C-alpha positions in Angstrom: -56.4 143.2 133.8 -54.4 146.2 132.6 -51.6 146.6 135.1 -49.8 149.4 133.2 -49.2 152.4 135.4 -51.5 155.1 134.6 -50.2 158.7 134.3 -51.1 160.7 137.3 -51.9 164.3 137.3 -49.2 166.6 138.8 -50.0 167.4 142.4 -51.1 171.0 142.1 -50.7 171.7 145.8 -47.0 172.6 145.1 -46.1 175.6 143.0 -44.1 175.1 139.8 -40.3 175.4 140.0 -39.1 179.0 139.3 -36.2 181.3 139.9 -34.3 180.8 143.1 -35.8 182.9 145.9 -33.3 185.6 146.8 -35.3 187.2 149.5 -33.4 185.5 152.2 -30.2 186.6 154.0 -27.9 185.2 151.3 -29.7 187.1 148.6 -29.7 190.3 150.6 -25.9 190.0 151.1 -25.3 189.5 147.4 -27.3 192.5 146.5 -25.5 194.6 149.2 -22.2 193.6 147.7 -23.2 194.3 144.2 -24.5 197.7 145.2 -21.3 198.6 147.2 -19.2 199.8 144.2 -21.9 202.1 142.8 -22.3 203.6 146.2 -18.5 204.2 146.5 -18.2 205.7 143.0 -21.2 208.1 143.7 -19.4 209.3 146.8 -16.2 210.1 145.0 -15.6 213.1 142.8 -15.0 211.7 139.3 -16.8 208.4 140.1 -15.3 205.3 138.6 -12.2 207.1 137.1 -11.2 208.3 140.6 -11.8 204.9 142.1 -9.6 203.3 139.4 -6.8 205.8 140.0 -7.0 205.1 143.7 -6.7 201.4 143.2 -3.8 201.8 140.9 -2.1 204.0 143.4 -2.6 201.5 146.2 -1.2 198.8 143.9 1.9 200.9 143.1 2.5 201.6 146.8 2.3 197.9 147.6 4.8 197.1 144.8 7.1 199.9 145.9 7.0 198.6 149.5 7.4 194.9 148.9 8.7 194.2 145.4 10.6 197.0 143.6 11.2 200.7 143.8 12.7 203.3 141.5 15.9 205.0 142.5 17.3 208.2 141.0 21.1 208.2 140.4 22.3 211.2 142.4 25.8 211.6 141.0 28.3 210.4 138.4 30.0 207.9 140.7 28.6 204.9 138.7 29.4 206.2 135.2 29.8 204.9 132.6 26.9 202.5 133.2 24.7 205.0 135.1 24.5 208.8 134.7 23.2 211.3 137.2 19.5 211.6 136.7 19.0 208.1 135.5 16.3 206.1 137.2 16.9 202.4 137.9 14.5 199.8 139.1 15.7 198.2 142.4 14.6 194.6 142.9 13.9 194.3 146.6 13.2 190.6 146.4 16.6 189.7 144.8 18.2 188.6 148.1 15.0 187.9 150.1 14.7 184.2 149.5 18.1 183.1 148.4 21.8 184.0 148.6 23.0 187.5 149.4 24.7 190.0 147.0 27.3 188.6 144.6 30.5 190.2 143.4 29.7 192.4 140.5 26.1 193.2 141.5 25.0 196.8 141.5 23.2 197.4 144.8 21.4 200.2 146.6 21.9 200.3 150.3 21.1 202.5 153.3 24.4 204.2 154.3 23.2 205.6 157.6 26.0 205.2 160.1 28.5 203.9 157.5 28.5 206.2 154.5 26.0 209.0 155.4 22.4 209.6 156.0 21.2 208.6 152.6 20.8 205.7 150.2 23.8 204.9 147.9 24.4 202.8 144.8 27.7 201.0 144.3 29.1 197.8 142.8 30.0 194.9 145.0 33.7 194.0 144.7 34.1 191.7 147.7 31.7 189.7 149.9 32.2 188.1 153.3 35.5 186.2 153.6 37.0 187.7 150.4 40.6 189.0 150.3 40.6 192.2 148.2 43.8 193.8 147.1 44.8 196.8 145.0 46.7 196.4 143.0 48.5 193.6 141.0 51.4 194.2 138.7 49.2 195.4 135.9 47.2 197.8 138.2 44.1 195.5 138.5 42.2 194.7 141.6 42.7 191.1 142.9 39.9 189.2 144.7 40.9 185.9 146.3 44.1 185.8 144.3 42.4 186.4 140.9 42.9 189.6 139.0 39.7 191.2 137.8 39.4 192.8 134.3 37.1 195.8 134.9 37.6 197.4 131.5 34.1 196.6 130.4 32.4 198.9 132.9 35.1 201.1 134.5 34.9 204.8 133.5 37.1 205.5 130.5 40.5 206.8 131.6 40.1 205.7 135.3 42.4 203.3 136.9 40.9 200.6 139.2 42.1 202.6 142.2 44.7 205.2 143.0 44.3 204.2 146.7 46.1 201.0 147.7 44.3 198.6 150.0 44.6 195.0 151.3 41.6 193.9 153.2 39.6 190.8 154.2 35.9 191.4 154.1 34.2 190.3 157.4 31.3 187.9 157.2 28.0 189.7 156.7 29.7 192.7 155.1 30.4 194.0 151.6 33.3 195.9 150.0 31.8 198.3 147.4 33.2 200.6 144.8 31.8 203.1 142.3 32.5 202.4 138.6 33.8 206.0 138.2 36.7 205.5 140.6 38.0 209.0 140.4 34.6 210.4 141.3 33.3 207.9 143.8 33.3 208.0 147.6 33.2 204.3 148.6 34.7 201.6 150.8 38.3 202.8 150.0 37.6 206.2 151.7 36.4 204.6 155.0 39.0 201.9 155.6 40.0 203.5 158.9 36.5 204.5 160.1 34.1 202.5 162.2 32.9 199.5 160.1 36.0 199.8 157.9 34.1 201.0 154.9 32.2 197.6 154.7 28.5 197.7 154.2 26.3 195.4 156.3 24.4 193.0 154.1 21.3 193.8 156.2 21.4 197.4 155.0 21.1 196.4 151.3 17.7 197.6 149.9 18.0 195.6 146.7 19.8 195.0 143.4 19.6 197.5 140.6 18.4 195.4 137.6 18.0 198.0 134.9 17.6 201.6 133.8 13.9 202.5 133.3 14.3 206.3 132.6 15.0 208.0 130.3 13.5 205.7 127.8 16.3 206.1 125.3 18.7 204.7 127.9 16.5 201.8 129.1 18.6 198.7 129.5 19.3 195.9 131.9 22.2 195.8 134.3 24.1 192.5 134.4 26.8 190.9 136.5 30.2 191.1 134.7 31.7 187.8 133.7 35.0 188.9 135.2 33.5 188.8 138.7 31.6 185.6 138.1 35.0 183.8 137.6 36.4 184.9 141.0 36.8 181.8 143.3 34.9 181.8 146.5 37.9 181.7 148.8 41.6 182.2 148.4 43.7 179.3 149.5 46.8 179.6 151.5 46.7 183.4 151.6 48.5 185.4 154.2 45.8 187.5 155.8 46.4 191.1 157.0 47.0 191.4 160.7 43.7 191.4 162.6 41.8 189.9 159.7 41.4 193.2 157.8 39.8 196.5 158.7 36.6 197.0 160.6 
């Protein structure tokens, strides 16, 4: 007896497999989404080009708010590195997730209540706890007992300061100076005012990382080695009475 299974005819009561039925809710949702962009572009003057420009604008606004922003140099107080009219890119995330500003950094900060109702750009000379003195026997600024060679960025012909000072920077504050010392209004000019000319770290908008305009001056801004060698704290120093100004 032949026991081999005999081929059976396909049950014709079921329709053959075909494309997935998209007439259900999921299919309608997919078609609605795919039709959304054409409907938006038809409603906008200029169509897809206008939509692309709007998306780019939203992206730039988000970057400007959260990540970086351009800043136009308003004066010559940071020459020779920065000239009036230069535009620098301010890194707003530089101090968001790590340590605060370091000596030698070029920062942009909100000066409201301390310098004036505007944003300012200066170089950090002292951070919280630093003992900053002008000047040593060679006319250089001393930070935590170490003289700082500023010749690499100081405006040609300027001395480190014609204003003597001897301060201890309070915690959470910054002592800032312009590179063009003879044309800069900075911490030296406010030693006797409320806050003692020290900028609160919380008012720092970000670190200026480079010039982006004009193109022929585009370059990065780096922390000078002379500040990187300054010790964190000065040992056995005689502090000014009252722990400094401010």
